[in-house]
N, C-alpha and C positions, 0 to 999 in steps of 0.2 A: 463435491456434487459431480454428477456427469449427466449429461443430458443423453437422447437416445442415439446419438452417434458416438458414443462413448468418448466425447471430448469433455474436459474440465471446464467447468463454468463456476463463477462466483456464487455463493449464496444470496438470496434476495432481501434478507433481512437487515443488511446494512447497505446503505445506498451513498456513492459517493457524490457530493455536492457542488464541490470546486476544488479545481487543482491548480497550485503553484509549482513550477518546475524549473530549476536552473541547471543547465548542463555546462561542462567544461570540457571539450573534447581534446584526446591527446592523438594527434593525425599520425605521429610516427609509430606508437603503439597500437593503434587501431582500437582504442579504449576510451573510456569515457569516465568522469565523475560527476557527480551532482547532488543536488538537493530537492527534496520534493516535500509539499506539504499538501494534505488532502483533507478537506472539510468533509464530514460524512454525517449522515442522518442514520440514527439506530431506530429501527422500526419496531423492534420488539428486543426484549431482553436476550443477551447472547452470553455466552462463555468464552468466545474467541472472535477476533476480526480476521478474516482472510483475504490476503490482499495477492496479485499477481506479481512474481518476482523471478520468472524464469531466466536463468543465466546471470543474474544479477548477485553482487556480494553487497549485502547489507551491513554496514558498519557501525550504524547506532539507529535506534528507532524509539521514539518518544510520544505517548498518547497524553494528551491534554484534555481534562474535563471542565470547561471553564478556565480557571486560573491554576487549577491544581493538576500537577504532573504524576502520572502513573507508570508503571513499569509496563514496557510493551514488548518484552522479550519472550 
């Protein structure tokens, strides 16, 4: 989705509720690794969930619905 200024914005049908972030910096390589857990509220039925990830390499992603784990790729 794009707004009037042609900037990318996230859809409004899925809203983040809480973030848990742990980062491990690599000061020599000017990089970092980390882990993030986002609690979301789905406001209407969706086929995909869009997240910001510019210049990030995501190695693994998981989606949980209650105790059930679903494919998040």
